[in-house]
VEXLOMAR-853866 format. One record per residue (C-alpha): x, y, z; residue in three letters. Coordinates in Angstrom, 2 decimals. Layout:
% VEXLOMAR-853866
@px=X; py=Y; pz=Z; r=Ala $
...
% end
This chain:
% VEXLOMAR-853866
@px=0.00; py=0.00; pz=0.00; r=Met $
@px=0.99; py=3.59; pz=-0.53; r=Asn $
@px=-0.44; py=6.94; pz=0.56; r=Glu $
@px=-2.92; py=6.94; pz=-2.34; r=Asp $
@px=-4.41; py=3.52; pz=-1.51; r=Thr $
@px=-8.20; py=4.01; pz=-1.05; r=Pro $
@px=-9.95; py=3.45; pz=2.26; r=Val $
@px=-11.77; py=0.33; pz=1.05; r=Gly $
@px=-8.60; py=-1.43; pz=-0.05; r=Gln $
@px=-6.96; py=-0.57; pz=3.26; r=Arg $
@px=-9.89; py=-2.06; pz=5.18; r=Ile $
@px=-9.73; py=-5.21; pz=3.07; r=Ala $
@px=-5.97; py=-5.51; pz=3.61; r=Tyr $
@px=-6.18; py=-5.28; pz=7.41; r=Tyr $
@px=-9.26; py=-7.51; pz=7.46; r=Arg $
@px=-7.27; py=-10.23; pz=5.70; r=His $
@px=-4.40; py=-9.65; pz=8.11; r=Gln $
@px=-6.79; py=-10.29; pz=11.00; r=Arg $
@px=-8.30; py=-13.31; pz=9.15; r=Lys $
@px=-11.82; py=-11.90; pz=9.40; r=Leu $
@px=-14.58; py=-12.49; pz=6.87; r=Ser $
@px=-16.58; py=-9.57; pz=5.51; r=Gln $
@px=-19.63; py=-10.81; pz=7.39; r=Ala $
@px=-17.72; py=-10.99; pz=10.69; r=Thr $
@px=-16.17; py=-7.54; pz=10.43; r=Leu $
@px=-19.39; py=-5.95; pz=9.25; r=Ala $
@px=-21.35; py=-7.57; pz=12.05; r=Gly $
@px=-18.96; py=-6.21; pz=14.68; r=Arg $
@px=-19.69; py=-2.65; pz=13.58; r=Val $
@px=-23.41; py=-3.21; pz=13.11; r=Gly $
@px=-23.44; py=-3.31; pz=9.31; r=Arg $
@px=-24.19; py=-5.90; pz=6.62; r=Ser $
@px=-21.65; py=-7.86; pz=4.60; r=Ala $
@px=-22.98; py=-6.27; pz=1.39; r=Ser $
@px=-22.33; py=-2.80; pz=2.85; r=Trp $
@px=-18.72; py=-3.72; pz=3.63; r=Leu $
@px=-18.26; py=-5.31; pz=0.22; r=Gln $
@px=-19.28; py=-2.03; pz=-1.46; r=Lys $
@px=-16.89; py=-0.09; pz=0.78; r=Ile $
@px=-13.98; py=-2.41; pz=0.01; r=Glu $
@px=-14.66; py=-2.38; pz=-3.73; r=Tyr $
@px=-14.97; py=1.41; pz=-3.73; r=Gly $
@px=-18.59; py=1.33; pz=-4.86; r=Glu $
@px=-19.63; py=3.66; pz=-2.06; r=Arg $
@px=-17.72; py=6.11; pz=0.16; r=Pro $
@px=-17.25; py=5.65; pz=3.88; r=Met $
@px=-20.39; py=6.84; pz=5.68; r=Asp $
@px=-18.72; py=8.72; pz=8.52; r=Ser $
@px=-15.54; py=9.05; pz=10.50; r=Met $
@px=-17.24; py=7.45; pz=13.48; r=Ser $
@px=-17.73; py=4.28; pz=11.42; r=Met $
@px=-14.10; py=4.44; pz=10.31; r=Leu $
@px=-13.09; py=4.65; pz=13.96; r=Leu $
@px=-15.24; py=1.62; pz=14.77; r=Ala $
@px=-13.58; py=-0.38; pz=11.97; r=Leu $
@px=-10.13; py=0.69; pz=13.14; r=Ala $
@px=-10.93; py=-0.49; pz=16.68; r=Asn $
@px=-12.07; py=-3.91; pz=15.49; r=Val $
@px=-9.08; py=-4.29; pz=13.16; r=Leu $
@px=-6.76; py=-3.08; pz=15.94; r=Lys $
@px=-5.08; py=-0.46; pz=13.79; r=Val $
@px=-4.71; py=3.29; pz=14.08; r=Ala $
@px=-7.23; py=5.55; pz=12.41; r=Leu $
@px=-4.57; py=6.92; pz=10.03; r=Trp $
@px=-3.83; py=3.35; pz=8.87; r=Asp $
@px=-7.28; py=3.38; pz=7.25; r=Leu $
@px=-7.51; py=7.04; pz=6.26; r=Gln $
@px=-5.63; py=7.67; pz=3.02; r=Pro $
@px=-3.40; py=10.69; pz=3.08; r=Lys $
@px=-3.44; py=13.11; pz=0.19; r=Ile $
@px=-0.26; py=15.10; pz=0.57; r=Gly $
@px=0.87; py=18.36; pz=-0.93; r=Leu $
@px=3.30; py=17.78; pz=-3.81; r=Pro $
@px=6.91; py=18.69; pz=-2.97; r=Pro $
@px=7.65; py=22.42; pz=-3.08; r=Asp $
@px=4.01; py=23.38; pz=-3.41; r=Gly $
@px=3.48; py=21.49; pz=-6.67; r=Gly $
@px=5.39; py=24.03; pz=-8.75; r=Ala $
@px=8.99; py=24.26; pz=-10.06; r=Pro $
@px=10.07; py=26.71; pz=-7.38; r=Leu $
@px=13.49; py=27.08; pz=-5.85; r=Asp $
@px=13.92; py=25.35; pz=-2.49; r=Pro $
@px=13.14; py=25.78; pz=0.32; r=Pro $
@px=9.58; py=26.72; pz=-0.74; r=Lys $
@px=6.55; py=24.52; pz=-0.15; r=Gly $
@px=5.51; py=22.04; pz=2.48; r=Ile $
@px=9.04; py=20.89; pz=3.29; r=His $
@px=10.01; py=24.47; pz=4.07; r=Ala $
@px=6.89; py=24.84; pz=6.23; r=Val $
@px=8.05; py=21.80; pz=8.17; r=Arg $
@px=11.53; py=23.24; pz=8.65; r=Arg $
@px=10.15; py=26.59; pz=9.78; r=Ala $
@px=7.83; py=24.95; pz=12.31; r=Leu $
@px=10.31; py=22.54; pz=13.87; r=Val $
@px=13.30; py=24.90; pz=13.92; r=Ala $
@px=14.87; py=24.81; pz=17.38; r=Ala $
@px=15.63; py=28.52; pz=17.30; r=Arg $
@px=14.80; py=31.45; pz=15.05; r=Pro $
@px=17.12; py=32.51; pz=12.27; r=Thr $
@px=19.17; py=35.69; pz=12.58; r=Asp $
@px=17.08; py=37.37; pz=9.88; r=Arg $
@px=16.13; py=41.01; pz=10.25; r=Glu $
@px=12.48; py=41.29; pz=11.39; r=Pro $
@px=10.14; py=43.17; pz=9.03; r=Pro $
@px=8.40; py=46.34; pz=10.11; r=Thr $
@px=5.07; py=45.96; pz=11.90; r=Ala $
@px=3.20; py=47.31; pz=8.87; r=Asp $
@px=4.86; py=44.88; pz=6.46; r=Ile $
@px=4.30; py=41.94; pz=8.81; r=Leu $
@px=0.62; py=42.86; pz=9.23; r=Ser $
@px=0.17; py=43.14; pz=5.47; r=Ala $
@px=1.87; py=39.77; pz=4.90; r=Asp $
@px=-0.36; py=38.12; pz=7.50; r=Leu $
@px=-3.50; py=39.54; pz=5.90; r=Gln $
@px=-2.39; py=38.38; pz=2.45; r=Ala $
@px=-1.76; py=34.86; pz=3.77; r=Ala $
@px=-5.18; py=34.84; pz=5.48; r=Lys $
@px=-6.82; py=35.72; pz=2.16; r=Arg $
@px=-5.09; py=32.76; pz=0.52; r=Leu $
@px=-6.28; py=30.49; pz=3.33; r=Asp $
@px=-9.88; py=31.66; pz=3.00; r=Arg $
@px=-9.75; py=31.01; pz=-0.73; r=Leu $
@px=-8.41; py=27.50; pz=-0.15; r=Gly $
@px=-5.35; py=28.40; pz=-2.25; r=Ala $
@px=-3.22; py=25.59; pz=-0.84; r=Val $
@px=-0.12; py=25.77; pz=-3.02; r=Glu $
@px=0.24; py=29.60; pz=-2.95; r=Pro $
@px=-0.15; py=29.55; pz=0.83; r=Leu $
@px=2.52; py=26.84; pz=1.09; r=Ala $
@px=4.88; py=29.06; pz=-0.87; r=Val $
@px=4.53; py=32.20; pz=1.30; r=Val $
@px=4.11; py=30.53; pz=4.70; r=Leu $
@px=7.74; py=29.50; pz=5.43; r=Pro $
@px=9.02; py=33.08; pz=5.20; r=Asp $
@px=6.01; py=34.32; pz=7.17; r=Leu $
@px=6.69; py=31.85; pz=9.99; r=Leu $
@px=10.33; py=32.91; pz=10.16; r=Glu $
@px=9.45; py=36.61; pz=10.00; r=Asp $
@px=6.98; py=36.33; pz=12.87; r=Thr $
@px=9.51; py=34.48; pz=15.00; r=Arg $
@px=12.12; py=37.13; pz=14.24; r=Ala $
@px=9.62; py=39.82; pz=15.25; r=Ser $
@px=9.06; py=38.15; pz=18.65; r=Gln $
@px=5.47; py=39.43; pz=18.47; r=Asp $
@px=3.34; py=36.71; pz=20.12; r=Pro $
@px=0.15; py=37.83; pz=18.39; r=Arg $
@px=1.78; py=37.60; pz=14.95; r=Ala $
@px=3.35; py=34.25; pz=15.85; r=Ile $
@px=-0.04; py=32.89; pz=16.93; r=Ala $
@px=-1.69; py=33.99; pz=13.69; r=Gln $
@px=1.09; py=32.53; pz=11.52; r=Ala $
@px=0.93; py=29.23; pz=13.41; r=Cys $
@px=-2.85; py=29.13; pz=12.93; r=Gln $
@px=-2.29; py=29.48; pz=9.18; r=Leu $
@px=0.32; py=26.70; pz=9.37; r=Ala $
@px=-2.22; py=24.53; pz=11.16; r=Tyr $
@px=-4.82; py=25.18; pz=8.45; r=Ser $
@px=-2.39; py=24.26; pz=5.67; r=Leu $
@px=-0.90; py=21.17; pz=7.28; r=Thr $
@px=-4.27; py=19.84; pz=8.42; r=Cys $
@px=-5.64; py=20.29; pz=4.90; r=Thr $
@px=-2.83; py=18.29; pz=3.28; r=Val $
@px=-2.88; py=15.54; pz=5.91; r=Gly $
@px=0.31; py=16.44; pz=7.80; r=Glu $
@px=-1.41; py=15.89; pz=11.13; r=Leu $
@px=1.71; py=15.79; pz=13.31; r=Asp $
@px=2.71; py=19.18; pz=11.94; r=Leu $
@px=-0.86; py=20.45; pz=12.43; r=Ala $
@px=-0.72; py=19.35; pz=16.07; r=Leu $
@px=2.59; py=21.18; pz=16.54; r=Leu $
@px=1.28; py=24.32; pz=14.83; r=Ala $
@px=-1.87; py=24.38; pz=16.99; r=Ala $
@px=0.20; py=23.93; pz=20.15; r=Asp $
@px=2.52; py=26.78; pz=19.13; r=Arg $
@px=-0.49; py=28.98; pz=18.39; r=Ala $
@px=-1.97; py=28.31; pz=21.85; r=Ile $
@px=1.30; py=29.19; pz=23.58; r=Gly $
@px=1.73; py=32.42; pz=21.64; r=Ala $
@px=-1.91; py=33.44; pz=22.20; r=Ala $
@px=-1.50; py=32.87; pz=25.93; r=Glu $
@px=1.60; py=35.12; pz=25.94; r=Arg $
@px=-0.22; py=38.01; pz=24.31; r=Cys $
@px=-3.30; py=37.58; pz=26.54; r=Gly $
@px=-5.83; py=37.52; pz=23.69; r=Asp $
@px=-8.55; py=35.14; pz=24.82; r=Arg $
@px=-10.29; py=35.05; pz=21.42; r=Leu $
@px=-7.05; py=34.16; pz=19.69; r=Leu $
@px=-6.40; py=31.49; pz=22.32; r=Glu $
@px=-9.91; py=30.06; pz=21.94; r=Ala $
@px=-9.46; py=29.88; pz=18.17; r=Ala $
@px=-6.17; py=28.02; pz=18.61; r=Ala $
@px=-7.74; py=25.56; pz=21.05; r=Arg $
@px=-10.57; py=24.98; pz=18.58; r=Arg $
@px=-7.91; py=24.07; pz=16.02; r=Gln $
@px=-6.25; py=21.76; pz=18.51; r=Met $
@px=-9.57; py=20.00; pz=19.07; r=Ala $
@px=-10.01; py=19.48; pz=15.35; r=Arg $
@px=-6.59; py=17.97; pz=14.77; r=Val $
@px=-6.98; py=15.71; pz=17.82; r=Leu $
@px=-10.26; py=14.52; pz=16.34; r=Met $
@px=-8.57; py=13.92; pz=12.99; r=Arg $
@px=-6.01; py=11.77; pz=14.83; r=Gln $
@px=-8.85; py=9.71; pz=16.30; r=Gly $
@px=-8.53; py=11.10; pz=19.84; r=Trp $
@px=-12.17; py=12.08; pz=20.07; r=Val $
@px=-12.48; py=12.30; pz=23.86; r=His $
@px=-9.33; py=14.42; pz=24.13; r=Asp $
@px=-10.71; py=16.69; pz=21.42; r=Ala $
@px=-13.95; py=17.07; pz=23.35; r=Gly $
@px=-12.11; py=17.95; pz=26.56; r=Ala $
@px=-9.99; py=20.63; pz=24.86; r=Val $
@px=-12.99; py=22.19; pz=23.13; r=Cys $
@px=-15.27; py=21.99; pz=26.18; r=Ser $
@px=-12.67; py=23.65; pz=28.41; r=Asp $
@px=-12.20; py=26.44; pz=25.86; r=Ala $
@px=-15.94; py=26.99; pz=25.61; r=Ala $
@px=-16.33; py=27.07; pz=29.40; r=Asp $
@px=-13.50; py=29.59; pz=29.73; r=Ala $
@px=-15.08; py=31.87; pz=27.15; r=Leu $
@px=-18.77; py=31.36; pz=28.05; r=Ala $
@px=-20.46; py=34.76; pz=27.83; r=Pro $
@px=-21.93; py=36.06; pz=31.07; r=Gly $
@px=-23.78; py=39.34; pz=30.90; r=Gly $
@px=-23.15; py=41.95; pz=28.19; r=Pro $
@px=-20.20; py=40.96; pz=25.99; r=Val $
@px=-18.93; py=41.89; pz=22.54; r=Ala $
@px=-20.48; py=40.19; pz=19.53; r=Ala $
@px=-17.07; py=38.71; pz=18.70; r=Ala $
@px=-17.16; py=36.73; pz=21.96; r=Val $
@px=-20.54; py=35.27; pz=21.03; r=Trp $
@px=-19.15; py=34.38; pz=17.60; r=Ala $
@px=-16.11; py=32.57; pz=18.99; r=Met $
@px=-18.14; py=30.81; pz=21.67; r=Trp $
@px=-20.62; py=29.72; pz=19.03; r=Gly $
@px=-17.85; py=28.34; pz=16.83; r=Ser $
@px=-16.61; py=26.26; pz=19.77; r=Leu $
@px=-20.15; py=24.94; pz=20.28; r=Leu $
@px=-20.26; py=23.88; pz=16.63; r=Leu $
@px=-17.03; py=21.94; pz=17.10; r=Arg $
@px=-18.49; py=20.32; pz=20.21; r=Leu $
@px=-21.62; py=19.35; pz=18.27; r=Ala $
@px=-19.51; py=17.62; pz=15.64; r=Phe $
@px=-17.40; py=15.85; pz=18.27; r=Ile $
@px=-20.57; py=14.62; pz=20.00; r=Ala $
@px=-21.92; py=13.35; pz=16.70; r=Ala $
@px=-18.71; py=11.44; pz=16.09; r=Arg $
@px=-19.29; py=9.75; pz=19.44; r=Arg $
@px=-22.84; py=9.06; pz=18.24; r=Gln $
@px=-24.15; py=11.20; pz=21.13; r=Asp $
@px=-27.14; py=12.64; pz=19.31; r=Gln $
@px=-28.63; py=14.45; pz=22.32; r=Ala $
@px=-25.46; py=16.43; pz=23.08; r=Thr $
@px=-24.94; py=17.21; pz=19.40; r=Ala $
@px=-28.47; py=18.66; pz=19.14; r=Arg $
@px=-28.08; py=20.61; pz=22.38; r=Glu $
@px=-24.81; py=22.16; pz=21.17; r=Ser $
@px=-26.36; py=23.10; pz=17.83; r=Leu $
@px=-29.29; py=24.80; pz=19.55; r=Glu $
@px=-26.91; py=26.81; pz=21.73; r=Ala $
@px=-24.90; py=27.74; pz=18.64; r=Ala $
@px=-28.09; py=29.01; pz=16.99; r=His $
@px=-28.63; py=31.33; pz=19.95; r=Ser $
@px=-25.01; py=32.50; pz=19.79; r=Ala $
@px=-25.44; py=33.28; pz=16.07; r=Ala $
@px=-28.44; py=35.46; pz=16.85; r=Glu $
@px=-26.42; py=37.33; pz=19.47; r=Arg $
@px=-23.36; py=37.68; pz=17.23; r=Ala $
@px=-25.32; py=38.96; pz=14.23; r=Gly $
@px=-23.01; py=39.65; pz=11.31; r=Ser $
@px=-19.89; py=39.73; pz=13.51; r=Gln $
@px=-17.87; py=36.65; pz=12.68; r=Ala $
@px=-14.55; py=37.64; pz=14.34; r=Trp $
@px=-12.01; py=35.94; pz=12.03; r=Glu $
@px=-14.11; py=32.84; pz=11.44; r=Ser $
@px=-17.06; py=32.25; pz=9.17; r=Ser $
@px=-19.38; py=31.80; pz=12.14; r=Phe $
@px=-22.96; py=32.88; pz=11.62; r=Gly $
@px=-26.42; py=31.51; pz=10.96; r=Arg $
@px=-25.39; py=29.94; pz=7.64; r=Ala $
@px=-22.41; py=28.22; pz=9.21; r=Asn $
@px=-24.61; py=26.78; pz=11.95; r=Val $
@px=-26.79; py=25.34; pz=9.20; r=Gly $
@px=-23.73; py=23.94; pz=7.45; r=Ala $
@px=-22.72; py=22.20; pz=10.68; r=His $
@px=-26.20; py=20.71; pz=10.96; r=Glu $
@px=-25.45; py=18.99; pz=7.66; r=Val $
@px=-22.09; py=17.71; pz=8.93; r=Ala $
@px=-23.64; py=16.48; pz=12.17; r=Val $
@px=-26.41; py=14.62; pz=10.31; r=Ala $
@px=-23.77; py=12.90; pz=8.18; r=Leu $
@px=-21.82; py=11.85; pz=11.27; r=Glu $
@px=-25.09; py=10.45; pz=12.65; r=Leu $
@px=-25.41; py=8.53; pz=9.37; r=Glu $
@px=-28.59; py=10.23; pz=8.16; r=Asp $
@px=-28.02; py=11.56; pz=4.60; r=Pro $
@px=-31.71; py=12.38; pz=4.16; r=Thr $
@px=-31.69; py=14.70; pz=7.18; r=Glu $
@px=-28.40; py=16.16; pz=5.94; r=Ala $
@px=-30.00; py=17.09; pz=2.61; r=Leu $
@px=-33.03; py=18.58; pz=4.35; r=Gln $
@px=-30.72; py=20.73; pz=6.47; r=Ala $
@px=-28.68; py=21.70; pz=3.40; r=Ala $
@px=-31.83; py=22.98; pz=1.74; r=Gly $
@px=-32.07; py=25.63; pz=4.46; r=Gln $
@px=-28.55; py=26.98; pz=3.87; r=Val $
@px=-27.86; py=29.81; pz=1.45; r=Asp $
@px=-24.33; py=29.13; pz=0.20; r=Val $
@px=-23.86; py=32.82; pz=-0.58; r=Ala $
@px=-24.21; py=33.61; pz=3.13; r=Glu $
@px=-21.06; py=31.62; pz=3.92; r=Leu $
@px=-18.51; py=34.44; pz=3.60; r=Pro $
@px=-15.39; py=32.36; pz=2.99; r=Val $
@px=-14.93; py=30.49; pz=-0.34; r=Pro $
@px=-13.12; py=27.60; pz=1.36; r=Arg $
@px=-16.02; py=27.16; pz=3.81; r=Arg $
@px=-18.53; py=27.19; pz=0.95; r=Arg $
@px=-16.60; py=24.43; pz=-0.78; r=Ala $
@px=-16.34; py=22.35; pz=2.41; r=Met $
@px=-20.09; py=22.65; pz=2.94; r=Phe $
@px=-20.80; py=21.60; pz=-0.65; r=Leu $
@px=-18.51; py=18.58; pz=-0.33; r=Val $
@px=-20.63; py=17.55; pz=2.66; r=Asp $
@px=-23.78; py=17.97; pz=0.56; r=Val $
@px=-22.16; py=15.86; pz=-2.17; r=Ala $
@px=-21.41; py=13.19; pz=0.43; r=Gln $
@px=-25.08; py=13.05; pz=1.39; r=Ala $
@px=-26.02; py=12.47; pz=-2.25; r=Tyr $
@px=-23.19; py=9.95; pz=-2.58; r=Gly $
@px=-24.49; py=7.92; pz=0.33; r=Leu $
@px=-27.81; py=7.69; pz=-1.50; r=Arg $
@px=-25.91; py=6.71; pz=-4.68; r=Glu $
@px=-27.36; py=9.70; pz=-6.55; r=Glu $
@px=-24.24; py=10.09; pz=-8.66; r=Asp $
@px=-25.49; py=12.85; pz=-10.95; r=Gly $
@px=-26.25; py=15.12; pz=-8.01; r=Ala $
@px=-22.99; py=14.12; pz=-6.31; r=Thr $
@px=-20.88; py=15.18; pz=-9.28; r=Val $
@px=-22.84; py=18.38; pz=-9.89; r=Asn $
@px=-22.41; py=19.52; pz=-6.29; r=Val $
@px=-18.70; py=18.68; pz=-6.34; r=Leu $
@px=-18.34; py=20.77; pz=-9.48; r=Leu $
@px=-20.07; py=23.65; pz=-7.71; r=Glu $
@px=-17.69; py=23.23; pz=-4.76; r=Ala $
@px=-14.75; py=23.29; pz=-7.16; r=Glu $
@px=-15.96; py=26.58; pz=-8.63; r=Arg $
@px=-15.86; py=28.15; pz=-5.18; r=His $
@px=-12.46; py=26.75; pz=-4.15; r=Ser $
@px=-10.58; py=24.34; pz=-6.45; r=Pro $
@px=-7.81; py=23.82; pz=-3.89; r=Gly $
@px=-10.23; py=22.79; pz=-1.17; r=Thr $
@px=-11.75; py=20.09; pz=-3.38; r=Val $
@px=-8.38; py=18.96; pz=-4.68; r=Arg $
@px=-7.13; py=18.22; pz=-1.16; r=Tyr $
@px=-10.39; py=16.83; pz=0.22; r=Ser $
@px=-10.12; py=13.15; pz=1.08; r=Val $
@px=-13.90; py=13.05; pz=1.14; r=Lys $
@px=-14.18; py=14.46; pz=-2.39; r=Ala $
@px=-11.65; py=11.94; pz=-3.67; r=His $
@px=-13.61; py=9.08; pz=-2.14; r=Gly $
@px=-16.86; py=10.31; pz=-3.67; r=Leu $
@px=-15.35; py=10.63; pz=-7.14; r=Val $
@px=-13.77; py=7.19; pz=-6.88; r=Arg $
@px=-17.10; py=5.65; pz=-5.84; r=Ala $
@px=-18.89; py=7.35; pz=-8.73; r=Cys $
@px=-16.29; py=6.04; pz=-11.17; r=Leu $
@px=-16.96; py=2.46; pz=-10.07; r=Thr $
@px=-20.65; py=2.91; pz=-10.91; r=Arg $
@px=-20.17; py=5.21; pz=-13.88; r=Glu $
@px=-22.98; py=5.71; pz=-16.36; r=Glu $
@px=-21.60; py=8.44; pz=-18.61; r=Arg $
@px=-24.95; py=9.81; pz=-19.70; r=Tyr $
@px=-25.74; py=10.54; pz=-16.03; r=Arg $
@px=-22.33; py=12.00; pz=-15.12; r=Thr $
@px=-20.75; py=13.40; pz=-18.29; r=Pro $
@px=-18.30; py=15.62; pz=-16.35; r=Glu $
@px=-17.14; py=12.93; pz=-13.93; r=Leu $
@px=-14.07; py=11.87; pz=-15.92; r=Arg $
@px=-12.70; py=15.40; pz=-16.26; r=Ser $
@px=-13.27; py=16.03; pz=-12.54; r=Leu $
@px=-11.48; py=12.80; pz=-11.67; r=Ala $
@px=-8.58; py=13.78; pz=-13.90; r=Glu $
@px=-8.22; py=17.17; pz=-12.22; r=Arg $
@px=-8.21; py=15.51; pz=-8.79; r=Leu $
@px=-5.89; py=12.70; pz=-9.87; r=Gly $
@px=-8.44; py=10.02; pz=-8.95; r=Val $
@px=-8.30; py=6.63; pz=-10.64; r=Thr $
@px=-9.91; py=3.24; pz=-10.00; r=Val $
% end
């Protein structure tokens, strides 16, 4: 196996290693043998991360042994001079001490941070990978903890997107430390929310819940507070809802979503530096329904979301990939491909590096009827997906 080996083939490989039949493995996670057969043959995508966790537990392997990693091509995927790209990001993050470079002026550093944030919101993965190494080194040279925290948050976003989860964990930890030093509780809460997400991606769901719950409790609004506090608190509640859904705790997930709705009303149009708001709460309702393995409810929730109200292109694309997953689980391949194409129009980079999108395209290819999905082949080619 290599990093591009699909989830289904990985499950089949470890199932054979454990000498388990399809019926036995499927039964231990509460599914049918025909369901597992379709997963292993790539005829349908994995339903949810919670099911992947259950399979990993039965097979006695780590979550990342089953989750294929789609990595950023060396040097950002372009013929650029070293040390640009993901390898340079790694070096900048793990450097034991800062370089002796001259720090930029505060105005230049602020402008560079804002430019990098724009790339992140667009889902422009390769361009962000190119500018981030210098930005990380500049912020360290500046010794400005606020700038360091923001640069590390961008590093987290990039490395988490391309599947470099150990680097994402390091970046989130560095962001928390820097935010604590500058005393900005919103910045610290945002960093802890990132930490919760990467812990969840690693399969450490309970640890993720503890980190996120503690951050939400520390920030919980009491009395009159700024709208930005409501926005950040609400974004933490959305993460908690998703974590609860991954644990299949439907009651807690619903309770957290309801509280997030109230926070969105209080926050109004103030989204701090996140895309939190009423539309994003609706987008998380879709994600939660998918984690609870209910694609029909996910599509009903999606029908209430106006994509245009999600202010960040990358977030729009992520939401649409979730909608495509709901259609994919119902094997409605025409709708799946059409929604993925819409997601790609909002943020090509987000779709390119989405493991979920790759799995959906691969599943559609195994069932391909060209008159239903005439644009599937070209989409698969752009994503580098084959069967």
